[in-house]
N, C-alpha and C positions, 0 to 999 in steps of 0.2 A: 849145803847141797840140797839139805831139806828146807832150809830157810827161803832159798831161791824158790823150789817148785811151788814152796805155799805161796809166794807173792806172786809169781805166774797164775797160779789158781785163782786167785783173788780178783787181778785185774780182768783174767779173761772173763770171769763170772759177771761182771759189769756190762758185759755186752751182749750176755746172754738174758732175755726178757724171761722173768720168772711166771708171768701170769698175762694173759691178753685180754680184753674186755671186749671189744669188738671189731666191725669193720674199722679201717684207719677213718681219720677225719675227715680226709676226702670222700672214701667211700661212703660215709654217710649224708655229710653235703649234696653228694650226687644225687642220691635217692630222694630227699627230702625235696632238693630244687626240680628235679623232674617229675616227680611228683606235685608238686606244685602248679608246673607248667601245664600239666593236663587237666587240673581243675577248671572248672567254668568260673567266670569273672566273679558271679556273685560268691562262691565258695570261697575263691580267694580272698576277699576283701573279710570276709567273716574270719579266716584262718587267723590274718594278718592282725582282726581286732583283738581274738581273743588269746591269740599270744604275746599281743602287750607290750610290745618294746622288743621280742625277741624277733631277731630275724631269722628267714627261712631256713637257710643254713645252720645258723647257730641252733636251731631247734634239732636239727638233727643229729647234734654230738650233745646237746643239755644233758642228759641221764649219764653220757660219761662223767661229764665235768663235776656233777656234783655229786659224786658216789661217796668221797670223803665226808660230806656233810652230814652231820649226826642226824637233823632232821629227814635223811632220803637212805639213811643205812639199811633201813629195811628192802629197800629194792636192790641191793648189793648182787642178790642170787637170781636174781629174774632174768638177767640177759642171755640164760644159758638153758639149757636141761640136759643132763647125762644120761645115757641109755646105754647098756652094753649090749654087744652083739646078742641077737636071740632073744632080748626083751621088749615088749610091745611098751607105749606109753599107757600109763596110769590115770586114766582120765580124774581122779580123785586126788592126785597128787597135787601138793603146793609147792610155794616158795621156789618156782621157777618160772622159764617164759611162756610156756603154754598157758598155767596157772593166771598171771599177770596181765597176758593179753586177753583171756578169756573175761575176766575180771573189770579190765579199762572198758572193752567192748559192751559189754552187757550195761556198764553205767552210762556210756553214752548212746545207748539205745533208750535210757530214759530221762532226757537232759533237764526237764522240769524239776529234777528232785537234785539237780546240782547247782551248787555255788558256782562263780565266773572262777575263781580261783581252781575248783576241783574240776572244771572243763577243762583251762588252762594244762594241768597238770596230766589230765588223761590224754589230751592231744598230744603235749610232747612224749609220755610214754608211748602211746601207738605209734608214732612216728619213729619212735628210735627202735625199738623193739622189732617190730616190724622188717626192717631192716637186720638186727642180729638172728632172727629166724632164719634168714636165709645164707647164712653164714655156713656150710657145712658140720665145721667145727663146736657151733654152737648148739648144735643138736647131737652132739658127739658120744664118746665112750667114754663113762667114768673111769675106767682102769686105768687111761693116762691123763684125766682130767680134760677131756677135749682137746687133746693134743699137747696140751702145755707140759709134759712131762717127757715130751720126743725131742730128743735136740738134733739139729740139722743143718746144715748149710747150704744157704742159698747164695750160689755165686761168691763164695771166697766170704759171705758173712755168718756169724753163728747168730742162732736163733733157735727158739722152738718153733714145732709146727705149726700151732694155733696163730704165731706171730707172722707166719710166714703166709699165712692165708687172710689174717687180718690186714695185713698191711706192707708186707715184706715186698710179695709178686705185684701188688698194686704199684709200690713206687720203683722196683725193677723193670717193668713194662710199661711203666708212665702210664696208667690207663686213666684217661680225662673223661669227663663229662659229656664232650664232642663225639669220642668213643662210641658211648652210650646211647648217646641220641641218632648217631649213625645207623646202628644196629636199630634202634625202635624204627627208624625210616624203612628198614627193608620189611618189616612185620606186616603181615595183612591184618584187615578188621577183624577175619574170622580169629586169628591168632591171639591177637591182642584180646578177644572174647575167652577166649580157653585159659590164658594165662589167667585170667579173672574168676574164673570159674575155681570153687575149693572153698576151703575152710584153713584153718588154724593147723587142723591137723594133718590134713592130706600135704599141706605146704611144707609142714614141719618133716614128714615123711619123705618127701620129695627132695627134701634137703640132704636128708640122712643117706638118699640112695645116690649121693655121690659119694661117698665116705670110702669106697672101695677104691676109686680112683685117687682120693687126697692119699692113700697108706698104700698107693702104687709104686713110691721109689723102693730103691734097691741102695743098702749101704746106709749113710748119712748127708751124700749129695744131693739136693734136687737139681738133675742136669736140666739141660737147655730142653729137652722132648717135654721133660715133665712140665717145666713151666710154662710152655706153649699152649699144652694141654688142660693146666691150671687157670691161664689169662683167657682161655673160652668159656671154662665152668663161672668163673668169676663174674664177666661182664655179663654175662646171661644171667645169675642171681642177681646181679647188682639191677639191673634193668625191670626182673620180673619183680623185686621188692618193690620199685616205684610205679611200676603199674599197679602193682596190689595196693599199694598205699593209696595210691591216689583214688583207685575204687572205694576202700574204706573211709578215705578223709570224705569225698564228696557224699557219701551216704549218709555219715553222720552232721558233717555239716548243713546239709539241705534240712535236718531236724532242728539243729539248734536254733533259737531266737537272734535275730541281728542285734549285734551290739555293738558299743564302741569301745576304744580302748581308754581306760580310766585314767593312765599314767603317760598318755601320749604327749601331752603338752605341761610340762611344769617350769614354772619361772623360780628363778633364785633371786637372792638379794631382796626379800620382800616383797616380790611381785615385780621388779625391776627386771628388764631382759639386760643381757650383757651384749657387748659387739663381738664380731670374730677374732680381734687381736686378744678378747678377755678370756675366749672358750679355752685357751690353752690353763687357764690356772683351775676347770674344772673337770679336768681328765676324769672317766668313770661316774660323771655326775650325769642326770637329767636334765638339760636346761634349755631357755628358751634364747634366740641369738638373733638379734637384728642388725642385719649391714644389708649392703650392695653386691648383687652380681655381677661381679666384674667380666668375666669370661665365662666358657664350658668347652668340654671336651665329650666327645662321643668317641668311644671305639669300635673297632670291627667287631668285638665280641658282644656288642650291644649295651656297654655299660656307659654311664654318663656320670661327670663330674661336674658339680658346679662353683668354679672358685670365689668365694665370699671373701671379703673385704681387701678384695687385692687381685690383681692379676696373677696369673702363673706364669714363675713359679714363688711369687714373693706373697701369695695369699696365704693369710694366715690359717684359714679353715677351709676345709673341702667338702662338699657336699655329696655324696655317692650314692646314686640309685642304680641299682643293677639291672639287668637285662630281665629275670623274673619278676621283679615289681612293676615294671611299666604297664604293666595290665591294670593298675591300683590307680592311675593318673587319667584323668581325661584330657588331658593335655599333653604335647611335646615338652617337658620338663627343659630342654636345654634351650629350645627356643623361645618358649614360652617366659621363662624367669630370667632369661639374660637382660641384664642392663635394668633389671627393677631392685629397688628394696624389698625385702621380703623378712620374714620371721620364720625361722627355723627351728624346730623343737626335737631334742633326741638326746640318746647318750653321746659325750663326746669322747671320743679312742683315738688312741696312738697310733697310725699307721707308718711305721719307717722313720718314726722320731716327729710325724708331722700330725695335727689334729686333723679330726675328720669327725662326720655324724652322716650316717646311713639313713637310708629314708627307706619304708619300707609302705608306705601309705600317703597320698596326697594330703591328709588332714595334717601332715606334720609342717608345711610349708604354705605360707599364705603371703598373698603381695601385698605391700602398702600402699594405699592409695593417698 
């Protein structure tokens, strides 16, 4: 009997996350993408150039994705800060989200002393940690490690409280970027101005102000009423993070000198380009591809797909341009490039088994005359 009990406990533990790091992947993407949409055209161009091949949505989750890289291990504890009830923020504390954001913003205030690589890293830190700051349990109590040691059940799924607020409720309620944009459309100019006011300390304390509601459940089950209330808080916090991030990015990008991405166009095979058919041999590589755009598709959501090297669905390579990147093009990519031979540069990725290159700038595609 003890043997079966032990097996059950081991199997059950596989479904209970021990530690959560931040908003869900979708949550961080929403924050980065909406913030980007709120930037000026010039700031958008600067941001994509300094990110140098990292897409806007990827910039939102980059800091989570490198957390196991020894080079960035020093950032492991900067995603959060733990303050127990009755304790106030120590402005001299280090190795936490307040300290890292303060340091990063101070560096971006003096861009002339920074290398391009340092500016890129600082922008990536700013994008991610501004999002984390607005998740209440990233500013939570040390006694339970920001809710990581509080086990709950969300509609029958076992997880910890931190994970529920990071991603469980977002997934269960299917919170989307469209939901956040709809919420934003209802804000007045004065409301948006008020949201932008404040600083890291006031935004952190505002986020901690929701902890009473975060811990308001009874027993271990998060019921529908609790989840509905949590959804409103989560949507509001995601949108506030977007607005404030855009405000901060605009401020620092205005100070940064104009630059161009150093590795936007990288040829392979001793300077020769490859065809769309050959792109599949270079998954994960930054390459230059030359071929004909046979056709295109523009979705209702604003995305554009260029079918390179053949007509859909037989095209060997797809060029993807997301809605938020269209402001970086002086032409309509679907109509302008259709039927023309082009040179495209970027990282070849697999999406559902098919090679694609995502464009974040018009510099990545040129017509061959």
